[in-house]
N, C-alpha and C positions, 0 to 999 in steps of 0.2 A: 497214544500213543498214535494211531493215526496220525493226528493232524500235525506231529512232528517229521511223520516220513513225507507227508505232504511238503509242510516246508524245504528237507533237504532236498525234495526231485524239483523242490523252484528253484531252489537256488542252486541246483546243477544242470538246470537249465540256461539259470541267469546265465550262469559262468561259461557253458557253453557257447550262449549268444556272442559275448563278449571279445572267445576267442574266435571265433568265427568274422569278424568283423576287425579283430587284428589284424588276422591273417592276411583278410583282403586289403588292408587299407598298407601294408606293407609290399602285397602284392604289385600296386602302380605306382611310378612316381608320377611328381606334375609335369616331369620334359617331357613324359610320354603322352600327356594325356593335351594339352596345352602348348600353343606355341604366344612369343612375345615380340608382337610390333616393333619393327625395328632391328630386333635380335637374329642375326645370320652367322653362316661364316661365311670366310672372304678366301678368294684363290689365293693363290702365291703361282708364283713363277722363278726360274732360275735356267742360266747358262752355265755347263760345267764338261767336266773331261773323266769318264771312266778308263782307268785306267787298270793293266795286268792280262787285258784280252790273249789268250791264246791263239795268236794269228789271224782273227775273227775281226778284227779292229774297223776302222776306215782307214780306203788307197789314198793317200796324203796328196796321190797326184791330181787326184779328182779332187779332193775336199781337203783345198788347202786352206780354209781355215782351221783346221784342225791343230796342219802344223802353227799358224800366228797363235793360237790358243797358247801350245805347248811351248814355243819360244815368251811369249809373255809369264808366260809361266815363273822360267827357269830363272827368267829376269828377275819379280821378285824375290828369287830366294839367293840374287847374286851370282848366277851360271852366268856366262856372257857365250851366247854362240855367232861365231863367223857371219861376216852377212850372207856369204854367197851360199853356205850351207842349207841345204834340204833334208832334214831326217826321211828316211822311208821306214816309217814304224808301220807295223801293223798290229800293236800288242795296244792301241788309244783309238777311244772313239770319243765325238763329241755330240754332247747330247743334249738336251731337255728338260727340270726336272722341275714338275708342278705338285700342290699338296693344295689340300685343303685346311683352314686355320676357324675351328672353332670358333663358337663365340663365346667369352670372357678368357683365354685361354692366358694364361702365366706364363712368362717369362720361366725358362728348366724346365715348361710340361714336353715331351715326347710325340711329335706327330709321324703317320706313316707318308712316304714321299713315292711316285711314279717316274721312272725314267725312262726316255725315250731318244731313239738315237735319232739323227738329224744326219747324219750322215750317209757314208753307204757301207759300213759295218753288219758285217752278215751275222753277226751275237754279241750278246754280252753278259754272257754266262761267263762266269767266273772272275769278272770284273769286278773293279771295285770306284765304287764313286768319291772324288777329293770333294775338298773341303767347297759345299758354293752355298752359296748367298740366293736365298730369297725373298723378295720383292714384293710387293701388294701394288694393286689397280695407282699408289697418289706416288709410288717411284721408292717407297724405303725399304728399309730392307725389316723383314719379323723374323727369320728363321736363319738357320746355319744346317746346311745336310750335308752328310758322309759317311758314307756306310758298305757293306758287301751287299750287289742284288742278290739277289734270288729273282730267275727268270727261270718261268713254267716252260719253256717254246727250247725248241731245238731241232737241229736242221744237217742234213747228213748229204756229203757232195761225193760223186760217183767220180775215176778217173776218165769216163766215157763226156761228161759234162752234166749227168744228172744229179738231180738234188731234192731229194726229199723233207717237207718243214713241217710241221707240225705245231701249232698253235702258230706265235707270235715272237721267235728267237733274242729280236733287237728292241724288248723294252724290256722292262723288268722291272719291280719294286724291292723297297727298304725299308722295312717295318721300325716305325722307331727311329726311319732312320734322320728328322731333321728333330736340332733343337727350337722352341720359340726362344727370340733374345729379345721382346716389345710388345705389347699389348698391341691391341687394337686401338687405336684413338676414339674411335664410333663409338665403340661396345663402352670404354672406361665411361666416359661422356655422360652414356644412357644413363650406366647406373649409377654416377654420382645424382641427376638430377630426379632419378629415380626414387634414390633412398632423401631428400630436400622434398623430395614433392611436385619435381617440376613437372614430371611425366607420366605426373597420374592422373586419370581420365573418368 
């Protein structure tokens, strides 16, 4: 009887040890413990327009590139604007859009983007980024960005010219706002070479 109790106790200790090891193994991921040489994220950047602003967009008389961008966009949609017409808009802002493309990203994967005004827009709050191609350092398009902005900052202006600004209202983010269109060529080549044994060290 005593021997049977010892066997049961030994078996229980072994099971507890195995469970502890299994839990520890699940808690750590390989990518959290190691880095792979030559594999990194890549920066993407693009130029676009944010529309739908509540009168806080670019002053087009001081930011002529905004009007030029609007005219070019409308032409692509078949809308013709007379040559001498200069629309005075306050609900549009020219912006730069940038994002990090994670290594081994697949087409269709969504990534976050950051949107920043490059004109004199007071705030991007309430605006929507219209379709913007994001390019890598090689000039190729790797993602397309579009969506509603989330802006943490805001500003209040008084009739006497005073203004209070909290954080930065001229920049915002679009969570999952870009869709990956193609893989980074270097990462794909590195993966194939590693599978074939060429990248082994």
